[in-house]
C-alpha positions in Angstrom: -3.6 4.6 -19.2 -3.6 7.9 -20.7 -0.7 9.3 -20.4 2.9 7.9 -20.4 4.2 7.0 -16.6 7.8 6.2 -15.2 6.3 2.6 -14.9 7.1 2.4 -18.7 10.6 4.2 -18.3 13.3 3.4 -21.2 16.8 4.3 -21.7 17.8 3.7 -25.8 21.4 3.8 -26.0 21.6 5.4 -29.5 24.2 6.4 -32.0 23.9 9.7 -33.7 26.4 11.8 -36.0 27.8 14.4 -34.5 26.2 17.9 -34.7 23.7 20.2 -32.7 20.7 19.2 -35.9 21.0 15.3 -34.7 20.3 15.7 -31.0 17.2 18.3 -31.7 15.8 15.8 -34.6 16.2 13.1 -31.8 14.2 15.1 -29.5 11.9 15.8 -31.8 11.1 12.4 -33.3 10.6 11.5 -29.4 8.0 14.2 -28.9 6.3 13.0 -32.3 5.5 9.6 -30.7 4.0 11.1 -27.7 6.8 10.2 -24.8 7.5 12.0 -22.1 11.5 12.3 -22.4 13.2 12.6 -19.4 16.5 13.1 -19.8 19.3 13.1 -22.8 22.8 12.1 -21.7 26.0 12.0 -24.0 27.9 9.0 -22.7 30.6 8.7 -25.8 31.9 11.8 -28.3 33.6 11.3 -31.2 35.0 13.6 -33.9 31.9 12.2 -36.5 29.5 10.3 -33.6 27.9 10.6 -30.8 26.6 7.5 -27.8 23.8 9.3 -26.3 21.3 7.6 -23.5 17.9 8.8 -24.4 15.5 8.3 -21.3 11.6 8.8 -22.0 8.3 7.5 -19.9 6.1 5.3 -22.4 2.7 4.4 -22.3 3.9 0.7 -22.3 5.7 -2.0 -24.4 4.5 -1.1 -27.6 4.7 2.6 -27.1 8.3 1.9 -26.1 9.1 -0.2 -29.5 7.3 2.8 -31.3 10.2 5.1 -29.8 13.1 3.3 -30.8 11.4 3.0 -34.4 11.1 6.3 -35.0 14.7 6.9 -33.7 16.0 4.3 -36.3 14.1 5.8 -38.9 16.1 9.0 -38.7 19.1 8.8 -41.2 22.6 8.0 -39.4 20.8 7.0 -35.9 21.1 3.9 -35.0 19.5 2.3 -31.7 22.9 0.0 -29.9 20.5 -0.9 -27.2 17.3 -1.0 -25.2 16.5 -0.9 -21.1 13.3 -0.9 -19.7 14.3 1.0 -16.4 11.7 -0.6 -14.8 12.9 -4.4 -15.1 16.3 -3.1 -14.1 15.3 -1.9 -10.4 14.1 -5.4 -10.3 17.8 -6.9 -11.3 18.4 -9.2 -8.3 15.9 -8.2 -6.1 15.3 -4.9 -4.6 16.6 -6.1 -0.9 19.6 -7.7 0.8 20.9 -8.9 4.0 23.1 -6.3 6.0 24.7 -7.3 9.6 24.3 -4.4 12.1 27.2 -6.2 14.1 30.6 -5.9 12.1 32.6 -8.8 12.2 36.6 -7.5 11.8 37.7 -9.3 15.0 38.4 -12.4 17.4 36.5 -10.3 19.8 33.7 -9.4 17.2 33.3 -13.3 16.8 33.4 -14.4 19.9 30.8 -12.4 21.0 28.2 -12.2 18.0 28.4 -15.9 17.7 30.3 -19.0 19.7 30.7 -18.8 21.9 29.1 -15.4 23.1 25.9 -16.1 21.7 25.1 -19.2 24.0 24.7 -16.9 26.6 22.2 -15.2 25.4 20.3 -17.9 24.1 20.2 -19.5 27.1 18.5 -16.1 28.4 15.5 -16.0 25.9 15.5 -20.0 26.4 14.7 -18.5 30.5 12.4 -15.8 29.1 11.0 -15.9 25.8 9.6 -12.8 25.7 13.0 -11.6 25.3 13.6 -12.9 21.7 11.9 -9.5 21.3 14.6 -8.0 22.5 17.3 -9.7 21.4 16.6 -10.5 18.3 15.6 -9.5 14.5 12.1 -9.8 16.1 11.9 -6.5 18.0 12.0 -4.5 14.4 10.5 -7.9 11.8 7.6 -8.2 9.9 6.6 -11.0 7.5 5.2 -10.1 4.4 3.0 -13.5 3.4 1.2 -14.2 0.5 0.1 -17.1 -1.4 0.0 -14.7 -4.6 -3.6 -15.3 -5.4 -5.4 -11.7 -5.9 -2.3 -9.8 -6.6 -3.4 -6.1 -7.1 -4.4 -5.4 -10.9 -3.0 -9.0 -11.8 -5.2 -11.2 -10.2 -4.5 -15.4 -9.4 0.2 -14.8 -11.1 1.1 -17.5 -7.9 4.0 -17.2 -5.1 7.3 -16.5 -7.8 5.5 -13.9 -9.8 3.8 -12.2 -6.6 7.9 -11.5 -5.3 8.4 -8.2 -7.2 5.0 -6.7 -5.0 6.5 -8.3 -1.6 10.0 -6.8 -2.2 8.4 -3.6 -3.1 6.3 -3.3 0.0 9.3 -4.3 2.4 11.7 -1.7 0.4 8.5 0.3 1.7 8.5 -0.2 5.2 12.1 0.4 5.6 12.1 3.3 3.6 9.3 4.9 5.3 9.4 3.3 8.6 12.8 1.9 9.2 10.8 -1.5 10.1 12.3 -4.4 8.5 10.3 -6.7 6.8 10.5 -9.7 4.4 8.8 -11.5 1.7 7.6 -14.9 2.9 5.6 -16.0 -0.9 3.7 -19.6 -0.1 3.2 -22.1 -2.6 0.2 -23.2 -1.0 -3.7 -22.5 -0.7 -5.0 -24.8 1.5 -6.5 -22.2 4.5 -5.5 -24.3 7.1 -1.9 -25.1 5.3 -1.4 -21.2 5.4 -2.5 -20.6 9.0 -0.2 -23.4 10.1 3.1 -22.0 8.0 2.4 -18.7 9.3 2.1 -20.3 13.2 5.4 -22.3 12.7 7.2 -18.8 11.5 5.7 -16.4 14.0 9.2 -17.0 16.4 11.1 -15.2 14.3 8.6 -11.6 13.6 7.0 -9.1 15.6 4.1 -8.8 13.0 2.2 -10.5 10.0 1.0 -8.8 7.5 -0.8 -10.8 4.8 -1.0 -9.7 1.6 -2.7 -10.2 -1.6 -4.7 -13.8 -0.5 -7.5 -13.9 -2.4 -11.4 -13.2 -0.4 -13.2 -15.3 1.0 -10.2 -17.3 2.6 -8.3 -14.0 3.7 -11.3 -13.6 6.2 -10.4 -16.8 7.9 -6.8 -17.0 8.0 -6.1 -13.2 9.4 -9.4 -13.7 12.1 -7.5 -17.4 13.4 -4.2 -15.9 13.3 -5.4 -13.0 15.3 -6.6 -15.3 17.5 -4.0 -17.8 17.9 -0.6 -15.5 17.8 0.7 -13.3 20.1 1.5 -10.6 17.8 -0.7 -8.6 15.5 -1.7 -9.8 12.1 -2.6 -7.1 9.3 -4.3 -7.8 6.1 -3.1 -4.5 4.5 -5.8 -4.9 1.6 -8.4 -4.7 4.0 -7.4 -2.6 7.1 -4.9 -0.5 5.0 -7.3 0.5 2.6 -10.1 1.6 5.3 -7.3 3.9 7.3 -6.7 6.0 4.5 -10.3 6.0 2.6 -11.1 7.0 6.8 -8.7 9.3 6.5 -9.5 11.2 3.6 -13.2 10.9 4.1 -12.6 12.8 7.2 -11.3 15.9 5.5 -13.3 15.3 2.7 -16.1 16.5 4.7 -15.1 18.5 6.4 -14.5 20.4 3.5 -18.0 19.9 2.4 -19.6 20.5 5.8 -21.0 17.6 6.0 -21.3 14.9 9.3 -20.0 11.3 8.8 -23.0 10.9 11.2 -25.2 12.6 8.2 -24.1 11.5 4.7 -24.9 8.8 2.5 -22.5 6.6 1.1 -22.2 3.9 -1.5 -19.2 1.5 -1.2 -19.1 0.0 -4.6 -17.3 -3.6 -4.3 -17.9 -6.1 -1.5 -14.4 -8.2 -1.3 -11.9 -7.7 1.8 -11.5 -4.0 1.0 -15.1 -3.3 1.0 -16.2 -4.9 3.8 -13.3 -3.4 6.0 -14.1 0.5 4.3 -17.2 -0.3 5.9 -16.3 -1.4 8.7 -14.5 1.1 9.7 -16.1 3.9 8.5 -19.2 2.8 10.9 -16.6 2.1 14.0 -15.9 6.4 12.9 -19.8 6.9 13.3 -20.8 6.5 9.9 -24.9 5.3 9.9 -26.4 5.5 6.1 -23.8 3.0 4.3 -25.6 1.3 1.0 -23.1 -1.8 -0.7 -23.5 -2.5 -3.8 -21.5 -5.8 -5.3 -21.7 -6.6 -9.2 -25.5 -6.8 -9.3 -26.3 -4.0 -7.2 -27.3 -3.4 -3.8 -26.9 -6.6 -1.9 -30.2 -7.9 -0.6 -29.9 -9.1 2.6 -32.8 -11.5 2.2 -30.4 -13.0 -0.8 -28.0 -16.3 -0.7 -25.1 -14.6 -0.6 -21.7 -16.9 -1.8 -19.6 -16.3 2.1 -20.6 -14.5 5.0 -18.7 -11.8 5.0 -20.7 -10.9 1.7 -24.0 -12.0 4.2 -22.7 -9.5 6.9 -22.5 -6.7 4.8 -25.9 -7.5 3.5 -27.2 -7.4 6.6 -25.5 -4.5 8.1 -25.4 -1.8 6.1 -28.4 0.4 4.4 -30.8 0.8 7.4 -33.1 2.9 4.6 -33.7 -0.1 1.9 -32.5 1.0 -1.3 -32.5 -1.0 -3.9 -31.8 -1.4 -7.5 -28.4 -0.9 -9.5 -24.9 0.5 -8.4 -26.1 3.9 -11.4 -29.7 3.8 -9.0 -27.8 3.7 -5.9 -25.8 6.6 -6.4 -28.9 9.0 -6.9 -28.6 11.6 -4.1 -26.0 10.0 -2.4 -23.5 12.2 -0.3 -20.3 10.1 -0.8 -19.3 7.4 -3.3 -16.7 5.1 -2.8 -15.1 2.6 -5.2 -12.7 0.1 -4.7 -14.3 -2.4 -7.0 -13.5 -2.2 -10.9 -13.2 0.6 -14.1 -15.1 2.7 -15.6 -19.0 1.7 -13.5 -19.7 5.4 -13.5 -19.8 8.0 -15.7 -20.4 11.9 -15.8 -24.3 12.2 -15.6 -24.6 9.5 -12.7 -21.9 11.8 -10.3 -24.2 15.0 -11.5 -27.0 12.9 -9.8 -25.5 12.6 -6.8 -26.5 15.1 -3.8 -24.7 18.7 -3.8 -21.1 19.2 -2.7 -20.5 15.4 -3.8 -17.7 13.3 -2.5 -16.3 10.5 -5.0 -13.6 8.1 -4.2 -12.6 6.0 -7.4 -10.0 3.8 -5.9 -10.0 0.9 -8.2 -6.3 0.5 -9.8 -5.2 2.0 -12.6 -8.8 2.6 -14.5 -10.8 4.0 -11.8 -14.9 3.5 -11.8 -15.7 6.8 -12.7 -13.2 9.0 -14.8 -11.9 11.3 -12.5 -11.9 14.5 -14.7 -15.3 13.9 -15.6 -16.3 13.4 -12.3 -15.0 16.7 -10.7 -17.4 18.7 -13.5 -19.8 18.0 -10.9 -18.4 16.9 -7.4 -16.6 19.0 -5.0 -14.2 16.6 -3.9 -12.2 13.8 -6.2 -10.0 11.5 -5.5 -8.2 8.2 -7.1 -5.6 5.8 -5.9 -3.4 7.3 -8.9 -0.5 8.9 -8.2 -1.3 11.2 -11.5 -4.0 13.0 -10.0 -4.8 14.6 -7.1 -5.8 13.4 -3.7 -3.7 9.9 -4.0 -5.5 7.6 -1.6 -2.7 5.3 -1.2 -1.9 2.4 1.4 1.8 3.8 2.0 0.2 6.1 4.1 -0.9 3.9 6.6 1.2 0.4 6.9 4.6 1.7 7.6 3.9 4.0 10.3 0.8 1.1 11.6 3.6 -1.5 12.1 6.1 1.0 13.5 3.7 1.2 16.1 2.7 -1.9 16.6 6.4 -3.4 17.2 7.4 0.4 19.4 4.2 -1.0 21.4 5.1 -4.5 21.3 1.6 -4.9 20.6 0.1 -8.4 20.5 -3.1 -7.3 18.8 -5.2 -4.8 16.4 -7.9 -3.4 17.3 -10.4 -1.0 16.0 -9.3 2.4 17.7 -5.9 1.6 16.7 -7.4 1.7 13.6 -9.6 5.1 13.7 -6.6 6.4 15.6 -4.2 6.0 12.8 -6.8 7.2 10.2 -7.2 10.6 12.6 -2.9 10.9 13.0 -2.9 10.8 8.8 -6.1 13.4 8.3 -4.5 15.7 10.9 -1.6 15.9 9.2 -3.2 18.5 7.0 -3.7 22.3 8.9 -6.9 23.5 8.4 -5.2 26.2 6.1 -4.1 23.9 3.9 -7.3 21.2 3.3 -9.1 22.2 0.3 -10.9 19.9 -2.3 -7.7 19.1 -4.2 -5.6 18.3 -1.1 -7.6 15.9 1.8 -4.8 13.5 2.4 -1.2 14.0 2.4 1.6 12.8 0.0 3.2 9.5 0.3 6.6 12.2 0.4 5.3 14.4 3.1 7.8 14.2 6.2 6.5 12.9 9.9 3.0 10.7 8.4 4.3 7.7 9.4 6.0 8.9 12.7 2.4 10.3 13.7 0.8 7.4 12.6 3.3 5.4 14.7 2.2 7.4 18.0 -1.5 7.1 17.8 -0.9 3.4 17.1 1.1 3.0 20.2 -0.9 4.9 22.3 -4.1 3.3 21.6 -2.4 0.1 21.5 -2.3 1.5 25.6 -5.5 2.2 26.0 -6.8 -0.7 24.7 -4.3 -2.7 26.8 -3.0 -4.9 24.0 0.9 -3.6 24.5 3.4 -5.5 26.4 5.5 -2.2 27.7 4.8 -0.5 30.6 5.8 2.3 28.4 5.1 1.7 24.0 7.8 4.6 23.6 10.9 3.1 25.3 13.7 4.1 23.3 16.8 2.8 25.7 17.8 -0.3 24.5 17.8 -3.3 27.5 21.3 -3.3 29.5 22.0 -7.4 30.5 22.2 -7.5 34.2 25.2 -8.5 36.2 23.7 -11.7 37.0 24.1 -14.2 33.8 21.3 -14.1 31.7 19.0 -12.2 33.3 18.0 -9.1 31.0 16.8 -5.4 33.1 
């Protein structure tokens, strides 16, 4: 990381002598460390002393300690307490259960619970499909992980992965109104994970697989899709693929090139790379070269898993060979979903005119975005502190909103492409430029556009249960006991 980040924001409670000079010295000391001061609040004032909260963004724990030391070194200044604001957000977790039905009277209790609840249970027993209308299944997604491949952290286990899964659930709710809940499994065996997911599926309208290592994630997703009647989505694969295609659609418009004509080099043959390649091909890409750690995948080699072997045999029609650096020479597009610092400015300069570079490794990209921008026409990353952030948040909340609205039972390539087109279409032709090829995650309406496109695709592909995927009226019980209109 090269600049202070809100992810490493701290608040220092500091006692300082009363008087304007003390406050000025405090601000100067923070600036002298390179931290970014974001707030200066007086907590308590006395005749000779002020108690203030100094809030600033830092580079990390060592930098935060440096800031505290710089303030302590000032005459008359005492640092009484230091708080990591990120940890404060996570105290007690980021989720809670809130009832939709208030229980204030005996009548309320008799309808929400016994004896009235028995009538609803019997109705579902007679027609299990009514669980989607009369329980939380209608709007609830399980965020399932084993903690074996957490972004940027690797294999940290189920407990340590929970803050990420909670964060995912918060994003589902915030951006699309979907109730999601972390399901962190102390299990690594593929069959065991599949069995657990099948056992818990009755309570959920969909399953979002998260941070499960390859190649197990491929089999888990494929088996669950085959054996369950609710949609199963692996966001590390398909969420990444959707936002990549959306960004590339607009980037190619900027440089006036067609997806079927450009040569695309993908760095990364794992779960994300596999899904990106498949979706780009579904969208019409024909000239894709995939590189792993040792360069261009060789179709004649003995690959570690069938998915890598599939990439080797279903890409690279022109027979490109060599290292990643050699492969990008003359390429129109580079897509990185791999590791940091694999390319330099000379490599990008060797690409075709009006090149497109997506360096999406986090937190450090495959090539420095500033360096890449000296010769590439369009540059995007996975980071929020550079233009054109390619972020899965643009895809998965709205995607699941559409799945739930359509009561979808499966996911098709058409639905993935439709989601990408919806995201790309959120930027008007007038607003499209090299530094704005994909909407902000906070742009209003993105999730709604994605949800509508996915629900419509579900109808086209006949993987929905409702006659009209966008029905908004709640089911009303008919007069006959247990019959649902």
